[in-house]
PyMOL Python script that loads the backbone (N, CA, C, O; Angstrom):
from pymol import cmd

cmd.read_pdbstr("""\
ATOM      1  N   MET A   1      11.552 -18.413 -20.673  1.00  0.00           N
ATOM      2  CA  MET A   1      10.509 -18.451 -19.678  1.00  0.00           C
ATOM      3  C   MET A   1      10.439 -17.103 -18.962  1.00  0.00           C
ATOM      4  O   MET A   1      11.459 -16.452 -18.731  1.00  0.00           O
ATOM      5  N   TYR A   2       9.228 -16.701 -18.619  1.00  0.00           N
ATOM      6  CA  TYR A   2       9.005 -15.423 -17.948  1.00  0.00           C
ATOM      7  C   TYR A   2       8.375 -15.666 -16.580  1.00  0.00           C
ATOM      8  O   TYR A   2       7.520 -16.535 -16.417  1.00  0.00           O
ATOM      9  N   LYS A   3       8.811 -14.890 -15.618  1.00  0.00           N
ATOM     10  CA  LYS A   3       8.261 -14.952 -14.265  1.00  0.00           C
ATOM     11  C   LYS A   3       7.846 -13.551 -13.845  1.00  0.00           C
ATOM     12  O   LYS A   3       8.314 -12.559 -14.405  1.00  0.00           O
ATOM     13  N   ILE A   4       6.966 -13.478 -12.858  1.00  0.00           N
ATOM     14  CA  ILE A   4       6.519 -12.190 -12.334  1.00  0.00           C
ATOM     15  C   ILE A   4       7.113 -12.006 -10.950  1.00  0.00           C
ATOM     16  O   ILE A   4       6.948 -12.844 -10.064  1.00  0.00           O
ATOM     17  N   GLN A   5       7.805 -10.893 -10.786  1.00  0.00           N
ATOM     18  CA  GLN A   5       8.366 -10.535  -9.482  1.00  0.00           C
ATOM     19  C   GLN A   5       7.444  -9.503  -8.851  1.00  0.00           C
ATOM     20  O   GLN A   5       6.986  -8.578  -9.521  1.00  0.00           O
ATOM     21  N   TYR A   6       7.174  -9.665  -7.562  1.00  0.00           N
ATOM     22  CA  TYR A   6       6.303  -8.716  -6.885  1.00  0.00           C
ATOM     23  C   TYR A   6       6.986  -8.149  -5.643  1.00  0.00           C
ATOM     24  O   TYR A   6       7.808  -8.801  -4.999  1.00  0.00           O
ATOM     25  N   HIS A   7       6.612  -6.918  -5.339  1.00  0.00           N
ATOM     26  CA  HIS A   7       7.137  -6.194  -4.180  1.00  0.00           C
ATOM     27  C   HIS A   7       5.959  -5.804  -3.301  1.00  0.00           C
ATOM     28  O   HIS A   7       4.890  -5.462  -3.806  1.00  0.00           O
ATOM     29  N   TYR A   8       6.151  -5.855  -1.993  1.00  0.00           N
ATOM     30  CA  TYR A   8       5.075  -5.461  -1.091  1.00  0.00           C
ATOM     31  C   TYR A   8       5.635  -4.993   0.239  1.00  0.00           C
ATOM     32  O   TYR A   8       6.787  -5.259   0.580  1.00  0.00           O
ATOM     33  N   HIS A   9       4.792  -4.288   0.981  1.00  0.00           N
ATOM     34  CA  HIS A   9       5.119  -3.815   2.325  1.00  0.00           C
ATOM     35  C   HIS A   9       4.372  -4.691   3.317  1.00  0.00           C
ATOM     36  O   HIS A   9       3.221  -5.058   3.083  1.00  0.00           O
ATOM     37  N   THR A  10       5.013  -5.022   4.408  1.00  0.00           N
ATOM     38  CA  THR A  10       4.381  -5.812   5.446  1.00  0.00           C
ATOM     39  C   THR A  10       4.824  -5.296   6.807  1.00  0.00           C
ATOM     40  O   THR A  10       5.825  -4.588   6.914  1.00  0.00           O
ATOM     41  N   GLY A  11       4.095  -5.644   7.820  1.00  0.00           N
ATOM     42  CA  GLY A  11       4.479  -5.231   9.158  1.00  0.00           C
ATOM     43  C   GLY A  11       3.289  -4.966  10.040  1.00  0.00           C
ATOM     44  O   GLY A  11       2.172  -5.401   9.762  1.00  0.00           O
ATOM     45  N   ASP A  12       3.553  -4.234  11.124  1.00  0.00           N
ATOM     46  CA  ASP A  12       2.510  -3.904  12.081  1.00  0.00           C
ATOM     47  C   ASP A  12       2.718  -2.463  12.546  1.00  0.00           C
ATOM     48  O   ASP A  12       3.436  -1.701  11.899  1.00  0.00           O
ATOM     49  N   SER A  13       2.111  -2.098  13.632  1.00  0.00           N
ATOM     50  CA  SER A  13       2.199  -0.719  14.135  1.00  0.00           C
ATOM     51  C   SER A  13       3.614  -0.325  14.544  1.00  0.00           C
ATOM     52  O   SER A  13       3.932   0.863  14.604  1.00  0.00           O
ATOM     53  N   PHE A  14       4.451  -1.292  14.822  1.00  0.00           N
ATOM     54  CA  PHE A  14       5.778  -0.999  15.352  1.00  0.00           C
ATOM     55  C   PHE A  14       6.901  -1.153  14.330  1.00  0.00           C
ATOM     56  O   PHE A  14       7.986  -0.602  14.520  1.00  0.00           O
ATOM     57  N   HIS A  15       6.660  -1.883  13.267  1.00  0.00           N
ATOM     58  CA  HIS A  15       7.733  -2.164  12.310  1.00  0.00           C
ATOM     59  C   HIS A  15       7.136  -2.484  10.941  1.00  0.00           C
ATOM     60  O   HIS A  15       6.171  -3.242  10.837  1.00  0.00           O
ATOM     61  N   THR A  16       7.707  -1.910   9.914  1.00  0.00           N
ATOM     62  CA  THR A  16       7.310  -2.264   8.549  1.00  0.00           C
ATOM     63  C   THR A  16       8.556  -2.572   7.749  1.00  0.00           C
ATOM     64  O   THR A  16       9.649  -2.114   8.080  1.00  0.00           O
ATOM     65  N   GLU A  17       8.388  -3.335   6.713  1.00  0.00           N
ATOM     66  CA  GLU A  17       9.515  -3.651   5.849  1.00  0.00           C
ATOM     67  C   GLU A  17       9.020  -3.935   4.440  1.00  0.00           C
ATOM     68  O   GLU A  17       7.851  -4.258   4.226  1.00  0.00           O
ATOM     69  N   GLU A  18       9.926  -3.808   3.493  1.00  0.00           N
ATOM     70  CA  GLU A  18       9.629  -4.118   2.103  1.00  0.00           C
ATOM     71  C   GLU A  18      10.155  -5.509   1.808  1.00  0.00           C
ATOM     72  O   GLU A  18      11.226  -5.902   2.272  1.00  0.00           O
ATOM     73  N   ARG A  19       9.384  -6.241   1.030  1.00  0.00           N
ATOM     74  CA  ARG A  19       9.796  -7.583   0.626  1.00  0.00           C
ATOM     75  C   ARG A  19       9.544  -7.744  -0.865  1.00  0.00           C
ATOM     76  O   ARG A  19       8.797  -6.980  -1.477  1.00  0.00           O
ATOM     77  N   GLU A  20      10.179  -8.744  -1.424  1.00  0.00           N
ATOM     78  CA  GLU A  20       9.942  -9.089  -2.818  1.00  0.00           C
ATOM     79  C   GLU A  20      10.076 -10.593  -2.977  1.00  0.00           C
ATOM     80  O   GLU A  20      10.747 -11.262  -2.191  1.00  0.00           O
ATOM     81  N   ASP A  21       9.429 -11.106  -4.001  1.00  0.00           N
ATOM     82  CA  ASP A  21       9.469 -12.534  -4.269  1.00  0.00           C
ATOM     83  C   ASP A  21       9.051 -12.765  -5.717  1.00  0.00           C
ATOM     84  O   ASP A  21       8.675 -11.823  -6.414  1.00  0.00           O
ATOM     85  N   LEU A  22       9.115 -13.996  -6.164  1.00  0.00           N
ATOM     86  CA  LEU A  22       8.685 -14.378  -7.501  1.00  0.00           C
ATOM     87  C   LEU A  22       7.478 -15.299  -7.397  1.00  0.00           C
ATOM     88  O   LEU A  22       7.410 -16.147  -6.507  1.00  0.00           O
ATOM     89  N   LEU A  23       6.524 -15.129  -8.313  1.00  0.00           N
ATOM     90  CA  LEU A  23       5.429 -16.088  -8.391  1.00  0.00           C
ATOM     91  C   LEU A  23       5.996 -17.442  -8.790  1.00  0.00           C
ATOM     92  O   LEU A  23       7.018 -17.517  -9.472  1.00  0.00           O
ATOM     93  N   GLU A  24       5.344 -18.490  -8.371  1.00  0.00           N
ATOM     94  CA  GLU A  24       5.826 -19.834  -8.680  1.00  0.00           C
ATOM     95  C   GLU A  24       5.591 -20.228 -10.133  1.00  0.00           C
ATOM     96  O   GLU A  24       6.177 -21.201 -10.609  1.00  0.00           O
ATOM     97  N   PHE A  25       4.751 -19.493 -10.840  1.00  0.00           N
ATOM     98  CA  PHE A  25       4.399 -19.831 -12.214  1.00  0.00           C
ATOM     99  C   PHE A  25       5.411 -19.254 -13.198  1.00  0.00           C
ATOM    100  O   PHE A  25       6.078 -18.258 -12.921  1.00  0.00           O
ATOM    101  N   GLU A  26       5.507 -19.908 -14.351  1.00  0.00           N
ATOM    102  CA  GLU A  26       6.341 -19.422 -15.451  1.00  0.00           C
ATOM    103  C   GLU A  26       5.513 -19.430 -16.730  1.00  0.00           C
ATOM    104  O   GLU A  26       4.621 -20.260 -16.902  1.00  0.00           O
ATOM    105  N   TRP A  27       5.820 -18.499 -17.619  1.00  0.00           N
ATOM    106  CA  TRP A  27       5.120 -18.408 -18.895  1.00  0.00           C
ATOM    107  C   TRP A  27       6.135 -18.432 -20.024  1.00  0.00           C
ATOM    108  O   TRP A  27       7.221 -17.862 -19.914  1.00  0.00           O
ATOM    109  N   LYS A  28       5.774 -19.093 -21.101  1.00  0.00           N
ATOM    110  CA  LYS A  28       6.623 -19.125 -22.291  1.00  0.00           C
ATOM    111  C   LYS A  28       6.392 -17.898 -23.160  1.00  0.00           C
ATOM    112  O   LYS A  28       7.296 -17.447 -23.863  1.00  0.00           O
ATOM    113  N   ASP A  29       5.188 -17.366 -23.108  1.00  0.00           N
ATOM    114  CA  ASP A  29       4.787 -16.245 -23.952  1.00  0.00           C
ATOM    115  C   ASP A  29       4.771 -14.951 -23.135  1.00  0.00           C
ATOM    116  O   ASP A  29       4.061 -14.860 -22.134  1.00  0.00           O
ATOM    117  N   LEU A  30       5.540 -13.963 -23.553  1.00  0.00           N
ATOM    118  CA  LEU A  30       5.627 -12.692 -22.840  1.00  0.00           C
ATOM    119  C   LEU A  30       4.276 -11.991 -22.776  1.00  0.00           C
ATOM    120  O   LEU A  30       3.941 -11.399 -21.750  1.00  0.00           O
ATOM    121  N   ASP A  31       3.496 -12.046 -23.853  1.00  0.00           N
ATOM    122  CA  ASP A  31       2.180 -11.385 -23.855  1.00  0.00           C
ATOM    123  C   ASP A  31       1.237 -12.011 -22.828  1.00  0.00           C
ATOM    124  O   ASP A  31       0.452 -11.301 -22.199  1.00  0.00           O
ATOM    125  N   VAL A  32       1.303 -13.312 -22.654  1.00  0.00           N
ATOM    126  CA  VAL A  32       0.473 -13.988 -21.658  1.00  0.00           C
ATOM    127  C   VAL A  32       0.913 -13.574 -20.258  1.00  0.00           C
ATOM    128  O   VAL A  32       0.072 -13.326 -19.393  1.00  0.00           O
ATOM    129  N   ALA A  33       2.217 -13.496 -20.029  1.00  0.00           N
ATOM    130  CA  ALA A  33       2.731 -13.049 -18.728  1.00  0.00           C
ATOM    131  C   ALA A  33       2.279 -11.622 -18.427  1.00  0.00           C
ATOM    132  O   ALA A  33       1.917 -11.317 -17.291  1.00  0.00           O
ATOM    133  N   LYS A  34       2.297 -10.751 -19.426  1.00  0.00           N
ATOM    134  CA  LYS A  34       1.840  -9.369 -19.240  1.00  0.00           C
ATOM    135  C   LYS A  34       0.357  -9.318 -18.909  1.00  0.00           C
ATOM    136  O   LYS A  34      -0.059  -8.524 -18.065  1.00  0.00           O
ATOM    137  N   GLU A  35      -0.451 -10.157 -19.563  1.00  0.00           N
ATOM    138  CA  GLU A  35      -1.884 -10.205 -19.276  1.00  0.00           C
ATOM    139  C   GLU A  35      -2.125 -10.698 -17.850  1.00  0.00           C
ATOM    140  O   GLU A  35      -3.009 -10.190 -17.161  1.00  0.00           O
ATOM    141  N   CYS A  36      -1.355 -11.671 -17.411  1.00  0.00           N
ATOM    142  CA  CYS A  36      -1.480 -12.159 -16.036  1.00  0.00           C
ATOM    143  C   CYS A  36      -1.118 -11.058 -15.046  1.00  0.00           C
ATOM    144  O   CYS A  36      -1.807 -10.886 -14.041  1.00  0.00           O
ATOM    145  N   LEU A  37      -0.067 -10.322 -15.307  1.00  0.00           N
ATOM    146  CA  LEU A  37       0.328  -9.214 -14.436  1.00  0.00           C
ATOM    147  C   LEU A  37      -0.777  -8.157 -14.383  1.00  0.00           C
ATOM    148  O   LEU A  37      -1.068  -7.611 -13.319  1.00  0.00           O
ATOM    149  N   LYS A  38      -1.382  -7.875 -15.519  1.00  0.00           N
ATOM    150  CA  LYS A  38      -2.492  -6.910 -15.573  1.00  0.00           C
ATOM    151  C   LYS A  38      -3.650  -7.381 -14.698  1.00  0.00           C
ATOM    152  O   LYS A  38      -4.241  -6.585 -13.969  1.00  0.00           O
ATOM    153  N   ARG A  39      -3.975  -8.663 -14.766  1.00  0.00           N
ATOM    154  CA  ARG A  39      -5.074  -9.197 -13.965  1.00  0.00           C
ATOM    155  C   ARG A  39      -4.737  -9.204 -12.474  1.00  0.00           C
ATOM    156  O   ARG A  39      -5.608  -8.956 -11.640  1.00  0.00           O
ATOM    157  N   ILE A  40      -3.506  -9.480 -12.146  1.00  0.00           N
ATOM    158  CA  ILE A  40      -3.087  -9.424 -10.741  1.00  0.00           C
ATOM    159  C   ILE A  40      -3.280  -8.016 -10.208  1.00  0.00           C
ATOM    160  O   ILE A  40      -3.797  -7.844  -9.104  1.00  0.00           O
ATOM    161  N   ARG A  41      -2.881  -7.015 -10.960  1.00  0.00           N
ATOM    162  CA  ARG A  41      -3.061  -5.615 -10.546  1.00  0.00           C
ATOM    163  C   ARG A  41      -4.537  -5.260 -10.401  1.00  0.00           C
ATOM    164  O   ARG A  41      -4.934  -4.629  -9.422  1.00  0.00           O
ATOM    165  N   GLU A  42      -5.360  -5.672 -11.389  1.00  0.00           N
ATOM    166  CA  GLU A  42      -6.804  -5.396 -11.318  1.00  0.00           C
ATOM    167  C   GLU A  42      -7.413  -6.034 -10.076  1.00  0.00           C
ATOM    168  O   GLU A  42      -8.194  -5.403  -9.365  1.00  0.00           O
ATOM    169  N   HIS A  43      -7.058  -7.269  -9.824  1.00  0.00           N
ATOM    170  CA  HIS A  43      -7.607  -7.966  -8.666  1.00  0.00           C
ATOM    171  C   HIS A  43      -7.153  -7.301  -7.374  1.00  0.00           C
ATOM    172  O   HIS A  43      -7.948  -7.143  -6.447  1.00  0.00           O
ATOM    173  N   TYR A  44      -5.890  -6.912  -7.303  1.00  0.00           N
ATOM    174  CA  TYR A  44      -5.380  -6.251  -6.095  1.00  0.00           C
ATOM    175  C   TYR A  44      -6.120  -4.939  -5.822  1.00  0.00           C
ATOM    176  O   TYR A  44      -6.516  -4.675  -4.687  1.00  0.00           O
ATOM    177  N   ARG A  45      -6.305  -4.122  -6.855  1.00  0.00           N
ATOM    178  CA  ARG A  45      -7.029  -2.850  -6.686  1.00  0.00           C
ATOM    179  C   ARG A  45      -8.453  -3.099  -6.194  1.00  0.00           C
ATOM    180  O   ARG A  45      -8.938  -2.396  -5.308  1.00  0.00           O
ATOM    181  N   TRP A  46      -9.128  -4.108  -6.774  1.00  0.00           N
ATOM    182  CA  TRP A  46     -10.487  -4.425  -6.383  1.00  0.00           C
ATOM    183  C   TRP A  46     -10.524  -4.938  -4.944  1.00  0.00           C
ATOM    184  O   TRP A  46     -11.332  -4.466  -4.143  1.00  0.00           O
ATOM    185  N   TYR A  47      -9.665  -5.893  -4.607  1.00  0.00           N
ATOM    186  CA  TYR A  47      -9.632  -6.460  -3.260  1.00  0.00           C
ATOM    187  C   TYR A  47      -9.296  -5.380  -2.232  1.00  0.00           C
ATOM    188  O   TYR A  47      -9.923  -5.307  -1.175  1.00  0.00           O
ATOM    189  N   GLU A  48      -8.310  -4.545  -2.543  1.00  0.00           N
ATOM    190  CA  GLU A  48      -7.914  -3.471  -1.632  1.00  0.00           C
ATOM    191  C   GLU A  48      -9.077  -2.502  -1.400  1.00  0.00           C
ATOM    192  O   GLU A  48      -9.264  -2.025  -0.281  1.00  0.00           O
ATOM    193  N   SER A  49      -9.855  -2.208  -2.436  1.00  0.00           N
ATOM    194  CA  SER A  49     -10.979  -1.280  -2.264  1.00  0.00           C
ATOM    195  C   SER A  49     -12.031  -1.872  -1.337  1.00  0.00           C
ATOM    196  O   SER A  49     -12.713  -1.129  -0.631  1.00  0.00           O
ATOM    197  N   LYS A  50     -12.177  -3.191  -1.324  1.00  0.00           N
ATOM    198  CA  LYS A  50     -13.147  -3.858  -0.455  1.00  0.00           C
ATOM    199  C   LYS A  50     -12.632  -3.949   0.981  1.00  0.00           C
ATOM    200  O   LYS A  50     -13.414  -3.820   1.923  1.00  0.00           O
ATOM    201  N   GLU A  51     -11.350  -4.165   1.158  1.00  0.00           N
ATOM    202  CA  GLU A  51     -10.767  -4.398   2.474  1.00  0.00           C
ATOM    203  C   GLU A  51     -10.258  -3.125   3.145  1.00  0.00           C
ATOM    204  O   GLU A  51      -9.994  -3.132   4.347  1.00  0.00           O
ATOM    205  N   ASN A  52     -10.118  -2.049   2.403  1.00  0.00           N
ATOM    206  CA  ASN A  52      -9.498  -0.830   2.913  1.00  0.00           C
ATOM    207  C   ASN A  52     -10.563   0.204   3.267  1.00  0.00           C
ATOM    208  O   ASN A  52     -10.454   1.365   2.872  1.00  0.00           O
ATOM    209  N   SER A  53     -11.584  -0.205   4.003  1.00  0.00           N
ATOM    210  CA  SER A  53     -12.699   0.694   4.290  1.00  0.00           C
ATOM    211  C   SER A  53     -12.340   1.795   5.279  1.00  0.00           C
ATOM    212  O   SER A  53     -13.096   2.757   5.420  1.00  0.00           O
ATOM    213  N   TYR A  54     -11.207   1.681   5.969  1.00  0.00           N
ATOM    214  CA  TYR A  54     -10.801   2.707   6.937  1.00  0.00           C
ATOM    215  C   TYR A  54     -10.138   3.904   6.263  1.00  0.00           C
ATOM    216  O   TYR A  54      -9.916   4.921   6.920  1.00  0.00           O
ATOM    217  N   SER A  55      -9.823   3.817   5.001  1.00  0.00           N
ATOM    218  CA  SER A  55      -9.108   4.884   4.305  1.00  0.00           C
ATOM    219  C   SER A  55     -10.027   6.070   4.033  1.00  0.00           C
ATOM    220  O   SER A  55     -11.210   5.897   3.739  1.00  0.00           O
ATOM    221  N   PHE A  56      -9.470   7.275   4.135  1.00  0.00           N
ATOM    222  CA  PHE A  56     -10.230   8.481   3.802  1.00  0.00           C
ATOM    223  C   PHE A  56     -10.349   8.669   2.293  1.00  0.00           C
ATOM    224  O   PHE A  56     -11.233   9.386   1.825  1.00  0.00           O
ATOM    225  N   ARG A  57      -9.480   8.040   1.546  1.00  0.00           N
ATOM    226  CA  ARG A  57      -9.493   8.153   0.086  1.00  0.00           C
ATOM    227  C   ARG A  57     -10.104   6.898  -0.520  1.00  0.00           C
ATOM    228  O   ARG A  57      -9.592   6.361  -1.503  1.00  0.00           O
ATOM    229  N   HIS A  58     -11.184   6.439   0.059  1.00  0.00           N
ATOM    230  CA  HIS A  58     -11.803   5.195  -0.389  1.00  0.00           C
ATOM    231  C   HIS A  58     -12.301   5.351  -1.821  1.00  0.00           C
ATOM    232  O   HIS A  58     -13.123   6.219  -2.117  1.00  0.00           O
ATOM    233  N   GLU A  59     -11.801   4.517  -2.680  1.00  0.00           N
ATOM    234  CA  GLU A  59     -12.184   4.521  -4.092  1.00  0.00           C
ATOM    235  C   GLU A  59     -12.961   3.245  -4.377  1.00  0.00           C
ATOM    236  O   GLU A  59     -12.480   2.151  -4.084  1.00  0.00           O
ATOM    237  N   GLU A  60     -14.139   3.370  -4.939  1.00  0.00           N
ATOM    238  CA  GLU A  60     -14.934   2.202  -5.287  1.00  0.00           C
ATOM    239  C   GLU A  60     -14.408   1.619  -6.594  1.00  0.00           C
ATOM    240  O   GLU A  60     -14.405   2.294  -7.624  1.00  0.00           O
ATOM    241  N   VAL A  61     -13.971   0.383  -6.551  1.00  0.00           N
ATOM    242  CA  VAL A  61     -13.444  -0.300  -7.726  1.00  0.00           C
ATOM    243  C   VAL A  61     -14.367  -1.476  -8.007  1.00  0.00           C
ATOM    244  O   VAL A  61     -14.632  -2.289  -7.122  1.00  0.00           O
ATOM    245  N   THR A  62     -14.852  -1.566  -9.232  1.00  0.00           N
ATOM    246  CA  THR A  62     -15.754  -2.659  -9.579  1.00  0.00           C
ATOM    247  C   THR A  62     -14.977  -3.952  -9.773  1.00  0.00           C
ATOM    248  O   THR A  62     -13.798  -3.951 -10.125  1.00  0.00           O
ATOM    249  N   ARG A  63     -15.674  -5.052  -9.532  1.00  0.00           N
ATOM    250  CA  ARG A  63     -15.062  -6.369  -9.699  1.00  0.00           C
ATOM    251  C   ARG A  63     -14.635  -6.541 -11.160  1.00  0.00           C
ATOM    252  O   ARG A  63     -15.404  -6.223 -12.067  1.00  0.00           O
ATOM    253  N   PRO A  64     -13.424  -7.039 -11.396  1.00  0.00           N
ATOM    254  CA  PRO A  64     -12.995  -7.271 -12.785  1.00  0.00           C
ATOM    255  C   PRO A  64     -13.962  -8.220 -13.492  1.00  0.00           C
ATOM    256  O   PRO A  64     -14.444  -9.178 -12.888  1.00  0.00           O
ATOM    257  N   THR A  65     -14.242  -7.960 -14.753  1.00  0.00           N
ATOM    258  CA  THR A  65     -15.221  -8.753 -15.493  1.00  0.00           C
ATOM    259  C   THR A  65     -14.802 -10.213 -15.635  1.00  0.00           C
ATOM    260  O   THR A  65     -15.659 -11.090 -15.744  1.00  0.00           O
ATOM    261  N   TRP A  66     -13.508 -10.484 -15.634  1.00  0.00           N
ATOM    262  CA  TRP A  66     -13.026 -11.853 -15.777  1.00  0.00           C
ATOM    263  C   TRP A  66     -13.084 -12.630 -14.463  1.00  0.00           C
ATOM    264  O   TRP A  66     -12.932 -13.851 -14.461  1.00  0.00           O
ATOM    265  N   HIS A  67     -13.303 -11.932 -13.345  1.00  0.00           N
ATOM    266  CA  HIS A  67     -13.286 -12.572 -12.022  1.00  0.00           C
ATOM    267  C   HIS A  67     -14.588 -13.325 -11.817  1.00  0.00           C
ATOM    268  O   HIS A  67     -15.659 -12.723 -11.889  1.00  0.00           O
ATOM    269  N   ASN A  68     -14.525 -14.637 -11.563  1.00  0.00           N
ATOM    270  CA  ASN A  68     -15.734 -15.441 -11.515  1.00  0.00           C
ATOM    271  C   ASN A  68     -16.136 -15.879 -10.101  1.00  0.00           C
ATOM    272  O   ASN A  68     -16.911 -16.823  -9.953  1.00  0.00           O
ATOM    273  N   VAL A  69     -15.633 -15.220  -9.078  1.00  0.00           N
ATOM    274  CA  VAL A  69     -15.994 -15.536  -7.700  1.00  0.00           C
ATOM    275  C   VAL A  69     -16.929 -14.450  -7.183  1.00  0.00           C
ATOM    276  O   VAL A  69     -16.724 -13.269  -7.466  1.00  0.00           O
ATOM    277  N   LYS A  70     -17.948 -14.835  -6.434  1.00  0.00           N
ATOM    278  CA  LYS A  70     -18.874 -13.857  -5.890  1.00  0.00           C
ATOM    279  C   LYS A  70     -18.146 -12.891  -4.966  1.00  0.00           C
ATOM    280  O   LYS A  70     -17.284 -13.304  -4.190  1.00  0.00           O
ATOM    281  N   GLU A  71     -18.488 -11.607  -5.045  1.00  0.00           N
ATOM    282  CA  GLU A  71     -17.849 -10.582  -4.225  1.00  0.00           C
ATOM    283  C   GLU A  71     -17.954 -10.870  -2.744  1.00  0.00           C
ATOM    284  O   GLU A  71     -17.019 -10.573  -2.001  1.00  0.00           O
ATOM    285  N   GLN A  72     -19.055 -11.436  -2.290  1.00  0.00           N
ATOM    286  CA  GLN A  72     -19.279 -11.641  -0.863  1.00  0.00           C
ATOM    287  C   GLN A  72     -18.192 -12.508  -0.226  1.00  0.00           C
ATOM    288  O   GLN A  72     -17.922 -12.365   0.966  1.00  0.00           O
ATOM    289  N   THR A  73     -17.569 -13.393  -0.984  1.00  0.00           N
ATOM    290  CA  THR A  73     -16.563 -14.273  -0.398  1.00  0.00           C
ATOM    291  C   THR A  73     -15.338 -13.503   0.047  1.00  0.00           C
ATOM    292  O   THR A  73     -14.551 -14.015   0.842  1.00  0.00           O
ATOM    293  N   PHE A  74     -15.155 -12.292  -0.439  1.00  0.00           N
ATOM    294  CA  PHE A  74     -13.998 -11.498  -0.075  1.00  0.00           C
ATOM    295  C   PHE A  74     -14.301 -10.447   0.975  1.00  0.00           C
ATOM    296  O   PHE A  74     -13.384  -9.795   1.475  1.00  0.00           O
ATOM    297  N   LEU A  75     -15.547 -10.272   1.315  1.00  0.00           N
ATOM    298  CA  LEU A  75     -15.910  -9.266   2.292  1.00  0.00           C
ATOM    299  C   LEU A  75     -15.819  -9.851   3.692  1.00  0.00           C
ATOM    300  O   LEU A  75     -16.214 -10.996   3.913  1.00  0.00           O
ATOM    301  N   LYS A  76     -15.309  -9.089   4.625  1.00  0.00           N
ATOM    302  CA  LYS A  76     -15.198  -9.570   5.998  1.00  0.00           C
ATOM    303  C   LYS A  76     -16.583  -9.800   6.583  1.00  0.00           C
ATOM    304  O   LYS A  76     -17.502  -9.007   6.381  1.00  0.00           O
ATOM    305  N   GLY A  77     -16.710 -10.895   7.305  1.00  0.00           N
ATOM    306  CA  GLY A  77     -17.956 -11.181   7.993  1.00  0.00           C
ATOM    307  C   GLY A  77     -19.007 -11.855   7.122  1.00  0.00           C
ATOM    308  O   GLY A  77     -20.107 -12.132   7.601  1.00  0.00           O
ATOM    309  N   ASN A  78     -18.707 -12.121   5.881  1.00  0.00           N
ATOM    310  CA  ASN A  78     -19.673 -12.796   4.999  1.00  0.00           C
ATOM    311  C   ASN A  78     -19.190 -14.175   4.636  1.00  0.00           C
ATOM    312  O   ASN A  78     -19.868 -14.893   3.902  1.00  0.00           O
TER     313      ASN A  78
END
""", "prot")
cmd.dss("prot")
cmd.show_as("cartoon", "prot")
cmd.util.cbc("prot")
cmd.orient("prot")
């Protein structure tokens, strides 16, 4: 069985920390797990580009073709 471990930074203006955890899902096939990891990365890049409008290095990332939710549901205020 294969699992995906993820690392992230969290915190506020006064304190930040690194955390890690495992997704609750397991895969029997390594290739399927790799494809899921690829999609997680694609979705994160797309979501971050929509939510990170304060950045000076704003990069426009198009919605992944496999993503079937309307973009507006992820935009603030919509």
